[in-house]
Structure formats: structure tokens, C-alpha cells
N, C-alpha and C positions, 0 to 999 in steps of 0.2 A: 760924209761918205759913210757907208755901211756894207758889210759883207753878209748881213743877215738875210737869208731867203725865206720864202713863205712856207716851205714844207721840206721834209726829208727827201721826198720824191724829186723835187725840183733840184735839190742839191746833188742828188746822184746823177740825174740827167745832165747838169752842168758840168760835173766832173768828168763826163764822157764814159762812164763805166759800160764795158761791152763784154760779151761772151769771151770766156778765156782768160779774163784778167785776174788780178790779184788784189784783195782787199785785206786791210789789217786793222787790229784792235789791240788795245792794252788791257791789263787785268787788275788795275788798281781798285776797281769796284768789286772784285772778287765775286763772291757768291751773292751779292746784291745787285749785280749788273743787270740793267734793262736794255742797254744799248745794242749790244751785238745781236740779241734776238730780234728787236723791232727793226733794225737795219736790214738783217737778212731776210725777214719776211717782206719788207718793202722791196727789195730787190727781187724776190721770188714773184711778187705781184706784178712786177715790170716785164717779167718774161726772160730775165737775164740767166744764163746758164753757164755751167762748166767753170765755176770760179775756184780760185785758191783762197782759203782763209788762212793768213798768217797772224796768229794771236800770241802775245807773250805768254799767256796761260790761259786754259779752259776749264771751267768749273761745272759742277752739276747743273747749274741754272742754265747752262749752255746746251743741255740735252736735245732741245729742239733742233740743233744742228743736224741730227741724225735723220730727222724728216727731210732736210734739205739735201742730204746726200742720196737718200732714196729717190728724190725727184731729179737728181743730178744738177740741182742749182750749185751745189758744192761737190766738187770731184777730188779735191786735194786739201789737206789739212797740214799746217806747220804750227808747232807750239813748243814751249820750254817746259811745260807741265800740263798734265790732263788728269783731272780727278776721277775717282773710282767709278762713278755712275756712267758718265760718257766714256771712260776708258774701257769699261766692260763691254759696251756695245761695239766699240772698235776692235776689241779682241776677239769678239764673235764674228768679225767680217763685215761690219757696216759699210766699210769703205773699200773700193776696188783698189785704189792706189795706197801705197803705205804712207802713213803719217811720218813726217819728218820731225824728229825731236832735236832741238838745239839747246844751247846753254843760255844763261842771261847774258853772258859776254859774247858768245858766238853768234847770238841772232843779230844784235846791232851791227857787229862786224860784217856779217854776210850781207845785211842790207846796204851798208855803206859801200862795200866792194861791188854791189851790183849782182851778187850771186843769187839773191832772193828779191828782186826788185818789186816795189809796191806801186800799184797804179793808183789806188784811192786809199787813204788812211782815215779812218773814223775815230776821232778822239773825243772821249767822254770827259767832260770838264765840269766840275762843281761850280766854277764861276767863269764867266768870259765877258768881255766887253764886244761892242758891234763889230770891231775890226779883228776880233779873233785872239787878242792877248787873253790867255787863260791860265787857271791855277787850280789846284786841288786843295788850298788851304782854307778856303771859305765857302760857305753855301750850306743848303740843307743836306746835300749829298757829299759833303766833305770827305776826302780820302787821303789828304795830306800830299806827299810826294807824287809827282807824275813822271818818275824817272824812266819807266819802261816805254813811255810814249815819245821820248824826244827823238830817237832815231827815226820812228815813223814820220814825224812831222818834218824832220830835216831832209829826208831822201825820198819820200813819196812824190809822185808826179802830181797828185792833187790831194789836199788836206781839208776834210770837213770836221769842224768842231761842233760838238753836240752838248747843249747845256740846258740846265733847268734854272739858271740864275744869271740873267744878263745885268750887268752892272754899267754905269756910265764910263764912257771913254775918257782918259785912259785908266784901265785896271792898274792899281798899284801892286807891285810885287808879283808880277806875272812869273809863270814857270816857262811857258812857251810863248814866244812873241808872235805879234801879227804877220811878221814878214814871212812865216811859214805857213800861213792859213789862207786857204781859198774862199771857204763859204763857212758861215755860222747858222746853225739850225737850233731853235728854241723847242723844248718839249716840256711836258708837265713834270716829268720825273725821269732822271737818268739811272736811278737805282733805288734800292731799298736800304736805308742806312743801317738797319739791323744786320744786313748781310755784308755791308761794305766793311765795317770795322767793328771789333768787339769792344765792349765797354772797358774790359781789362783782360789781361792775360795772366794766368795763375801758375805760381811755382808748384811743382808736384808735391803731394803729401804722401805719395806711395813710398814705403820704406825702401824698396829696391831701387827706385829712382833716386833717392836721396843718397843711398850708398854710393851708386855710380857718380852722382853729381859732386859728392865731396871727394871721391877719388880723382875725378877729372881736375878739380881745383889743385889738388895736391900734385898731380902731373904737371900742370901748368908752372906751379911754383918751383917744382924740382927741375924743370927744362933749362932754367937758367934765362928764360925770355921775360920773366916777370920782374920788370925793372922800370926806371924813369923812361917815359916815351913809349911804353907798351901799347900795342894796337890789337884789337880783339873783334871777333865777330861770333855770334851764336844765334840760333834760331828762337822761335817763339814756343816751342815745346816745353812742357812741364819740367823734364829733367835738365834740359839746356838752360832754362831760367834758374833752376836750383843751382846749377853750376855757377852761373854768374853770381848768385847770391853769395855763395861760398867764397868765390873769387873776390867779390867786393869787400868782404870781411877781412881778407888777407890784405888788400891794397889799402884800406882804411888804417888797419892796425900797423902796417909797415910804412905808411906815408908815401905810397907810390901813386904818382899821377901819370896815367897813360896818355897817348897823344889822341887817339880816336877810337871809337867803336863804329862798326859799319854794317850796311846790309839792310834787311828789313828791320825797322827800329820799333822796339816795344817801349812800354812805359817803364819797364824796368831798367832798360839802358838809359832812359831820361833820368830817372832817379840817380843812376851812377854818375851821370854828367853833372846834375845839381849837387851832388855830394862831394865833387871834386876828383872822382875816379878817372875822368877823361876830360880833355880839353875841348873836344869836339866830337859831334855825331855826324857821319856821312851817310845820308838817307836816300836810298833809292825806292823804298816803299814803307809806308807806315802800317803798322799791324793794329794799333788800338787808338782810342781817342786821346790818351795822354800824349803819345807821340805826334798826332795831328796838332794838338794845342802847342807842344813844344816847338814843332817846325814853324808854326805861325809866329810865336812870341819871342824865340831865343835865337839870337843871331849866330850863336855856336852851334846850332843845329842846322846843318846845311843840306839842301837838296842837290842830289847829284843825278846824272843820266846814267842809264845802263852801260853806255859806252865807257864813261869815266869810271864807273864801278868795276867793270870786269872784262872789257874787250881785250883779247890778246893781241900783242904786236903793236899797240898803240904807244904814243909818246909817253903815256902814264896811265896806269889804272889802279884804283884804290886796292884791289886784291893783292897786287904785287908788293904793297907795303905793310900787308898784315903779318903780325907775329903768330897769332893763334887763331884758328877757327874750330869751333865745336860743331859737329855734324851728326846726322842720323843715318840709319841704314835699315833697309828691309832684309837684306842679306849682305854678308861679307865672307869672301872665301879665304882659303889659307894662303893665297897670294896677295891678299888684302885688297882685291878688286871689290868694289861696292855697287850694290843694286838699290836704286831708289826709284825705278821705273815700274816694276811689276810686284804683285804680291806673291804669296806662297803657291798659289795656283797658275801663276804666269800670266795673270790678268793685268793689264795697264791700270795703274792707280796712282801715278806721280809723274816724276820726271826730274832732271837733274837740276833745273833752275839755276842756282848759283853754286851747287854743290861742287862740281868739278873745277869750276873757275876759281873758287876760294881755296880748294884743295891744292890746286896747282901753284897758286900764288903765295900762299902762307908759308911760313917757316915751320909751323907745327900744325898738321891737319889731324884732328882727333874725331874718332867715331865714339858716340855714346849709344850703347844698345844692350838690352838685357840678354842673358844667355839664351833664352828661347821666348817665343810668343806663340800663344794658343798651341802649345805643344809642338812647335816647329823650331828647330835649332837655328840660331842667327848665323852660325858659322857653318860654311858648307865647303865642299871640295871644290865646286865652281858655281858661281853665281848664275842665275837664270839670265841676267842681262848685266853687261858692264856699263854701269853710268859713269863712274870715276875710276880710272885705272890705279891698280894697286901701287904703282911707282909714286903716287902723289898722296898716299894715306900713310901716316906715320905711326899711329897708335890706335888701339881698340880698348875701350874701357868698359868692362862688364861688371856685374856684382860679384863674379867669381875670379876676377883678376884683371891684369892689364897685360895686353899682348902688344909687343913693339915689333914693327917691320924690321926684318934683318938688315935692311939698308941703313937703318938708324942705330949703329953699334954704340955711338957715344951717348945717344939718348937713353938707350937701354941701361948702360952703365950709370948714368946719372939717376935714373929711377930706382935701380937697385940700391945705390948708396943711400938714397932717401928712405929706404926701407919699405918701398911700394911693392904690392904683390905681383911682380912680373912673372908671367907665364908664357909659354909658347902657344901660339895660336892653335895649333894642333891638339893641344891639350884642353883648350876650351871647347873645341869641337867634340872631343871624346866625352868631355863632362856632360855637355848638353844632350848628346845621343844616348848616353847612360840613362837619362831621364825620360827622353822623348821617343827613343828608338831612332834608327836610321831611316830618314824619308826616302821614299821611292822617287827615282828620276821622273820628272815631269813629261808627259807625252806632248808632242807638238803637232799643231795643225799643219796643213800643207800649203798655206799662204803666208806671205809676209805681211804683219799687220802694222809694223812701224820699222823705221831706221833711225838708230841713234847716231846723231852726228857730233863729233868731238867740237870741243870749243875752237880748234884750229881749222874746222871745216871738213874733216875726213870721216868716213864711215868707222864708227867705233863698234857697233854691235847691231844685231838684228833681232827684233821681237816677232814671233810668229803668232798666227791666230790660235785660239783655243781649239782643240779637237772637237768633234761632234759630241754632244752630250755633257760638256763641261760648262 
């Protein structure tokens, strides 16, 4: 028996896709993804219209979606993250209906609850067998973990696996089992390996970034959380990786072994695993080739679904066991609300992803950000968009000092006793504005471009279109 069909068009027809339905995609192929574009082109060629695209994230490679919105093949978009190129078009009004932004935990939760039902899920798989067992660990288009695709596979009415690497049945070490899959389609290539994963991720060499990273590690050490069984998450940015490097030095020097590191896994976290800093890695997506290799070869490196990673209200989520998470920000206001959805002009260029999930779940949620970027202060009176509520952010680390949320009086006392440069967040705002000047309030357009949905499924904030001429 085989679920392999002759063409993508045949799979779409067999899946019963019709006008007004919802299709979904995962983003593990990132800016190397071919699948979303050629699926949507095929759907357009079949004359199907008025679709909702629900993707875990959208990148600039997916900019052709704008053409499908203009022809009304696509009338609604939902995503956890949208990169700047596509985001700019949306901010200028490319869609009539607002985009719905969710979090990495909120998306699978809403899918499971039927709030955002999926009619047909298209799962890009670097390897699959004829019955649909599939994985991202092997193949010419390898991406590692398929964690964001699990909910789509489990809850969509029909599931189509698209692969460029068919292997004999049964595939060993599958991620998604055949019991969730309806059809398998083979293509020449599901993506460009150069855009799927980077060869390596680099620790920053910027002196300002290194100062912030060193301070971040000292904050963690002084917090009282850095002890046996410590759990940790950080991003793939240069300053975040530098903070992990300083943290590793402390852990090795003091003989501390943590329980796990989680989230998007980099080669640097793999190195920390191999050097004994952690007992396990909990991986919802791989950021580089070393992480892919580790997931394939090391049983301590475990693939997890987005539901297990971050869904609120479940029987268990990894983020709820996190001690410390290091996060970034485009803006943070004096109430510690954080914006990672828009840039300094108010244009969409990101999204929460796991930002608000990890901030809510962890014991210590830390923002690392410079005092200003491109002469725009990082601290404002009110962020352009609330991505993560201030109640979930504990500390801001800049090169000019460390600001602690007033809700965390004990943490502030610990940091002061450790001799760290603790300052009021209002003081950081004043220091930045003394250099950059006070920015003018951003004008708004007259239409809603996007709605930001909290991880619990409630409206958190609204992003408006850019005014004419911006």
C-alpha cells in the first residue's frame, strides 16, 4: 500500500480543498522554503479562492503571497511571525482583513481547541516513506526538528506530506507518524539548504553586545537560579549567544549541571550539552547544521512539539519548567511591556513566536537590548505594540545598566547586593533620549493591519496600517 499520489494537484483535489477553507504550513524551512509558494500557485491555478493561510511563520521568501491576496486566492493570514519584507506590504494595506498573530504556544492550542480549524495541512518533510511517516533529520533539505508541524498533522482534516526524499517503508526514527497523513507528494526540491539552516551561528564581537552579555550572565548568577538542575533558553542572536558563552564559563567553573536548554537549538547549546552544562536539549526547531546533526545522533537531544514546548493550560509545557529565558526587543516601555512585532516606523517585521510564552512560563525573563538603535531609544513611554505584557518581564539589561521590574523587589535586592549597576528604567529612557532626542509619536493609518492574540487566545493589541506616504 502507498499514499503517494502522482501530483500536488491530485493531492489538493483528493483532500477536497474548496473556496473559503483554511490551509496550513510550518516554517522549519525558513527562508529556504519552496513548499508554501508552489502549493499556493497550484491552488490558484485550480481556481480556488478566499482561503485562509495559517502558517507558524512567514518569511520574505513567501512574498508571492501578496499576489495571491490581490487576486483574492488568499483573504486571511494567520502567523506567529512575519518577516520585514512581507510585513511591510501588509502594513501598507495589502490585506483587507487583519492578520492574526499568535504565539508559538497559542497557535497549537487554538488549533487543538477548534478555534482555528485547519482543513488541509501541507507538511514539508525532508524525508518520508510511502505511507507518510516523515522526519526532518535526514535528506538533502534537512532542517532537524519538525516541532511546529505536529499540531497541524494531529488536528487538520486532511494532511499532505510533501518531500524530495522518499525512503523505503518504514522510515526509522520518524517525527510525524503515518497515522496522521492522508497523501504523500514527491517533488524535486522542497527548499534551498542555504536558506533552511545556516552553517553556524556566531557570538557577537561587538563591544556593546559583549558588555550586555557579560552583565546578563552576572544577573543570572546573582538571581539565585543558577544551581544544579538549572534550565535555560536563549535565542540565536549574537548577544544572546555571547551571554550563553559567559554563562557556560560560570557553570563549568562552578561545576553546575543544568537539567535542560530549550527552544530553537543552536550549535552553541549543543556544545554546552556535550561539555556537561545540561543533561538534555528540548528542541522545537534547529537553527543550524550542528543542531541538526546533534538531534540525529544524540539521544539526549529530544524533538518536541510546539504544544509540548509552549501551549498554555496543558498538562505540561516545557516553558513552565524554565528558570531563565533571554529575549530581545525592538522596544520596551517604562511598564516593561515589550514590542517585537513592529519596527521604529510601526511596520510589521517580526512577531512574538515564543517570546511571550517563555516570558510567562519562566522564573526569570530577561531582555537584552542596547540603549538605542539607529538613534532610536529602546525604552519608550509606551511601546508601539504590546507583544509581551510587562507583568511577565523581570529585567532589562543594557550597556548603561540593569533595570528591574518593580514587581521583583527581591531580585532587585539580590542584584544590588552583587554589585550590579541597577538603575530605574526611567533613567535608561532619559539617558537614551539625551543622546538621540525624544522621538515623535508615530502617526497611524486608518485601517487595522493586524491583531495580536495573546497566548490565552484573547486580543492583546492592534497594529494599524502605515499612513499614506510612509
